[in-house]
Backbone bond lengths (Angstrom), bond angles and torsions (degrees), N, CA, C in turn:
res aa  C-N    CA-C-N  psi(-1)  N-CA   C-N-CA  omega(-1)  CA-C   N-CA-C  phi
1 M - - - 1.438 - - 1.543 109.27 -
2 E 1.316 116.15 144.26 1.448 118.18 -176.91 1.552 109.10 -157.67
3 I 1.324 113.06 139.22 1.452 121.46 170.22 1.520 103.91 -123.74
4 K 1.350 115.87 122.34 1.439 119.63 -173.23 1.496 110.58 -140.17
5 T 1.375 115.93 133.36 1.442 123.69 173.08 1.512 107.74 -132.89
6 D 1.294 117.61 -176.74 1.459 121.65 175.35 1.506 111.77 -67.85
7 E 1.344 118.42 -26.97 1.442 122.01 -177.06 1.522 115.27 -92.31
8 Y 1.336 116.88 -29.73 1.497 119.40 -175.03 1.473 110.31 -152.73
9 S 1.330 115.81 168.58 1.473 123.73 167.74 1.494 110.16 -145.93
10 V 1.296 116.86 143.76 1.471 123.79 169.94 1.502 105.89 -127.88
11 T 1.336 114.75 118.33 1.450 119.98 -177.01 1.504 109.23 -126.42
12 Y 1.375 110.82 150.23 1.473 117.74 176.74 1.521 106.60 -128.80
13 D 1.362 114.37 128.94 1.427 119.35 178.13 1.531 109.65 -142.55
14 S 1.225 119.28 114.63 1.487 130.76 178.74 1.546 112.08 59.50
15 D 1.326 120.32 -71.52 1.440 119.45 -176.11 1.546 111.63 -139.56
16 I 1.293 118.99 18.52 1.447 121.84 -177.87 1.533 111.70 -140.37
17 I 1.327 113.82 137.01 1.501 123.16 172.28 1.486 105.31 -106.20
18 V 1.376 116.70 123.65 1.434 121.11 -178.13 1.525 107.91 -116.86
19 C 1.334 116.84 126.73 1.461 123.49 179.35 1.513 106.70 -112.38
20 K 1.347 114.92 127.77 1.467 120.69 -178.87 1.524 110.35 -133.70
21 G 1.346 116.23 152.98 1.437 121.28 175.75 1.507 113.71 91.12
22 S 1.343 114.10 -146.99 1.501 121.12 -174.95 1.530 107.88 -121.23
23 L 1.334 114.90 113.21 1.446 120.47 176.49 1.512 106.96 -96.41
24 L 1.298 114.00 94.76 1.494 122.99 -177.68 1.515 110.22 -126.42
25 L 1.302 117.66 43.82 1.476 118.61 179.35 1.512 110.62 -74.95
26 N 1.323 118.19 160.56 1.457 122.92 -170.33 1.515 117.34 -81.98
27 S 1.293 119.99 -22.66 1.477 120.72 -173.58 1.497 111.50 -154.91
28 S 1.330 114.91 168.43 1.445 121.28 173.22 1.555 111.47 -58.26
29 A 1.319 114.66 -36.23 1.518 118.37 -179.97 1.516 109.51 -62.94
30 E 1.310 116.70 -37.40 1.512 119.28 -179.68 1.550 109.78 -72.65
31 Y 1.320 117.05 -27.68 1.458 119.71 177.58 1.519 113.27 -86.17
32 A 1.344 119.49 -4.04 1.427 121.88 -177.11 1.541 115.00 -57.01
33 P 1.329 121.77 -39.55 1.438 120.92 175.42 1.536 112.09 -61.05
34 I 1.297 118.35 -36.89 1.485 121.04 178.84 1.515 110.22 -69.82
35 L 1.329 116.80 -42.76 1.466 118.38 177.86 1.524 110.49 -64.36
36 N 1.322 117.10 -38.47 1.474 120.46 176.63 1.514 111.28 -62.66
37 L 1.315 118.76 -40.55 1.452 120.53 174.51 1.530 111.05 -61.10
38 F 1.355 116.46 -49.16 1.477 118.87 178.58 1.551 111.52 -55.30
39 N 1.336 114.81 -47.27 1.450 117.41 -174.78 1.527 112.84 -70.56
40 S 1.333 117.08 -34.77 1.437 119.31 177.69 1.549 112.67 -67.01
41 V 1.312 113.40 -34.76 1.513 119.47 175.28 1.537 108.27 -65.95
42 A 1.361 116.94 -45.05 1.440 121.13 -178.50 1.534 111.15 -60.13
43 E 1.332 116.91 -35.10 1.466 122.43 179.37 1.508 111.85 -60.66
44 K 1.345 116.93 -30.03 1.464 119.99 -179.97 1.540 112.12 -72.86
45 Q 1.334 115.54 -14.56 1.499 119.92 176.10 1.510 113.54 56.44
46 I 1.311 116.63 40.78 1.458 121.09 174.92 1.524 107.68 -66.52
47 Q 1.321 115.42 133.22 1.490 119.07 -177.13 1.552 110.69 -118.71
48 P 1.250 119.08 125.67 1.465 128.02 -19.21 1.489 109.97 -78.81
49 L 1.302 119.28 160.74 1.445 126.10 174.20 1.505 108.05 -102.37
50 T 1.328 117.85 129.13 1.438 122.56 -178.40 1.579 109.83 -106.51
51 L 1.309 114.56 135.19 1.462 122.67 175.72 1.540 106.18 -112.39
52 D 1.323 116.80 112.21 1.427 121.95 -177.03 1.525 111.38 -108.52
53 V 1.333 116.44 114.96 1.457 122.91 -178.68 1.534 112.14 -114.71
54 R 1.344 116.41 15.65 1.467 119.82 -177.43 1.513 113.15 -57.66
55 N 1.322 116.74 -34.62 1.502 121.30 -176.49 1.491 111.20 -99.70
56 L 1.347 118.91 14.34 1.448 123.65 177.09 1.524 106.55 -87.62
57 E 1.344 115.98 112.87 1.484 119.56 -174.86 1.489 112.66 -83.15
58 F 1.337 117.69 -40.72 1.479 121.24 -178.02 1.553 108.50 -139.91
59 L 1.359 114.04 148.83 1.459 119.55 178.09 1.506 105.77 -148.24
60 N 1.332 117.30 119.53 1.456 120.02 -179.06 1.570 111.89 -87.95
61 S 1.296 115.98 -177.28 1.449 119.14 -174.54 1.518 112.87 -65.55
62 S 1.305 116.96 -35.11 1.450 120.00 177.80 1.555 109.74 -65.76
63 G 1.298 117.56 -34.82 1.448 123.61 175.87 1.502 110.98 -67.54
64 I 1.300 116.14 -43.67 1.480 121.77 178.66 1.533 108.02 -59.41
65 N 1.327 116.16 -43.25 1.463 122.17 -179.61 1.546 109.61 -62.22
66 T 1.301 116.92 -39.59 1.467 121.15 178.91 1.528 110.91 -65.21
67 F 1.285 118.86 -46.46 1.490 122.23 176.59 1.537 108.72 -61.37
68 T 1.304 118.83 -40.86 1.474 122.74 -179.79 1.490 111.33 -63.91
69 K 1.337 119.48 -41.57 1.450 122.15 175.20 1.507 111.44 -61.32
70 F 1.330 117.17 -38.49 1.437 121.04 179.48 1.537 110.76 -66.87
71 I 1.311 115.94 -41.92 1.477 119.11 -178.84 1.529 109.39 -66.83
72 V 1.346 117.13 -41.39 1.452 118.81 179.10 1.538 110.18 -63.21
73 N 1.318 117.97 -39.43 1.424 122.26 176.96 1.540 111.52 -59.55
74 V 1.315 115.85 -48.03 1.473 121.29 179.70 1.520 110.60 -63.01
75 R 1.338 114.49 -43.17 1.489 117.71 179.47 1.515 112.90 -61.54
76 K 1.311 117.84 -35.95 1.459 122.09 177.82 1.523 112.13 -62.85
77 K 1.310 117.34 -36.29 1.468 123.05 -178.76 1.538 110.86 -68.39
78 Q 1.290 117.74 -35.63 1.486 124.50 179.60 1.523 112.48 56.24
79 V 1.326 119.80 27.18 1.427 121.42 179.75 1.522 112.23 -126.73
80 L 1.310 118.20 -12.59 1.464 122.81 -171.35 1.512 109.41 -104.88
81 Q 1.344 115.83 125.05 1.456 121.72 172.16 1.529 107.70 -85.97
82 L 1.318 115.71 123.60 1.473 120.32 -176.61 1.519 108.62 -117.79
83 I 1.340 116.20 136.09 1.440 124.55 176.08 1.521 108.24 -118.66
84 A 1.292 117.83 131.93 1.504 121.80 178.52 1.538 107.14 -115.04
85 I 1.328 115.02 132.02 1.459 120.31 177.25 1.526 111.26 -117.61
86 G 1.298 115.13 131.82 1.470 120.74 175.20 1.527 109.47 -148.07
87 Y 1.331 114.05 179.84 1.453 120.05 177.82 1.499 110.83 -95.28
88 G 1.347 116.99 125.66 1.453 121.30 176.25 1.501 115.67 -64.93
89 E 1.335 117.38 -19.03 1.419 122.43 -179.17 1.523 113.96 -87.68
90 I 1.347 116.36 -4.20 1.454 119.01 178.60 1.553 107.96 -108.97
91 P 1.342 114.73 105.03 1.492 119.63 -169.82 1.537 113.60 -54.89
92 W 1.324 118.13 -41.32 1.450 117.33 -177.46 1.517 113.04 -67.30
93 Q 1.364 118.42 -32.87 1.449 121.97 176.62 1.545 108.62 -67.31
94 V 1.313 119.67 -41.09 1.445 121.81 -178.97 1.528 107.91 -62.32
95 R 1.373 117.61 -50.35 1.492 121.92 -178.30 1.532 109.89 -59.77
96 F 1.310 116.37 -46.97 1.454 123.15 -178.68 1.536 111.14 -58.09
97 L 1.311 116.49 -52.78 1.452 121.01 -175.39 1.541 110.41 -67.94
98 K 1.346 118.65 -37.71 1.430 121.01 177.42 1.524 110.96 -65.13
99 N 1.320 118.62 -35.63 1.460 123.48 175.53 1.536 109.44 -64.85
100 L 1.312 118.47 -40.62 1.449 120.32 177.98 1.544 109.39 -67.06
101 Q 1.301 117.44 -35.09 1.488 120.00 177.22 1.502 110.64 -67.30
102 R 1.334 118.61 -33.70 1.470 120.37 174.85 1.517 111.93 -62.26
103 L 1.307 115.31 -34.92 1.456 120.01 179.94 1.528 110.36 -75.11
104 M 1.336 117.19 -31.63 1.426 122.20 179.17 1.516 110.40 -134.42
105 P 1.307 118.65 88.22 1.466 122.24 -171.68 1.575 112.65 -58.81
106 S 1.294 118.96 -23.93 1.450 120.67 -179.76 1.554 111.23 -77.97
107 L 1.346 117.76 -7.84 1.489 122.61 178.55 1.538 107.53 -60.91
108 V 1.297 116.07 125.85 1.495 121.27 174.46 1.523 107.55 -86.61
109 L 1.320 115.99 123.77 1.447 121.77 -176.68 1.520 109.34 -107.74
110 K 1.320 116.12 125.29 1.477 123.40 178.21 1.518 109.07 -119.82
111 L 1.313 115.66 110.14 1.494 119.96 176.97 1.527 108.37 -107.44
112 E 1.295 114.72 119.74 1.476 118.23 -177.68 1.495 110.88 -98.63
């Protein structure tokens, strides 16, 4: 599965979701296809599922809201092990991923 534009891409292959580029969409409605991709992958219950944001350059508040909805959905299911990967040298990625971990304490956080 893949959503790709000139500004960003969100791809899923076997057990990893990779987000690249700049996610600066204007509203939750514009993020709906990405949330649908996330949720459809979660329904497959791949163990563990990895969310890789290392190559995500920018993420606005609507994007943060989309990731938060996804994490809350996964947390409700209580069956999916989720790993999030980001760069420890990029402060916004660290804050963002730690906030996701607060929402889902079982989230495994890997900062490279």
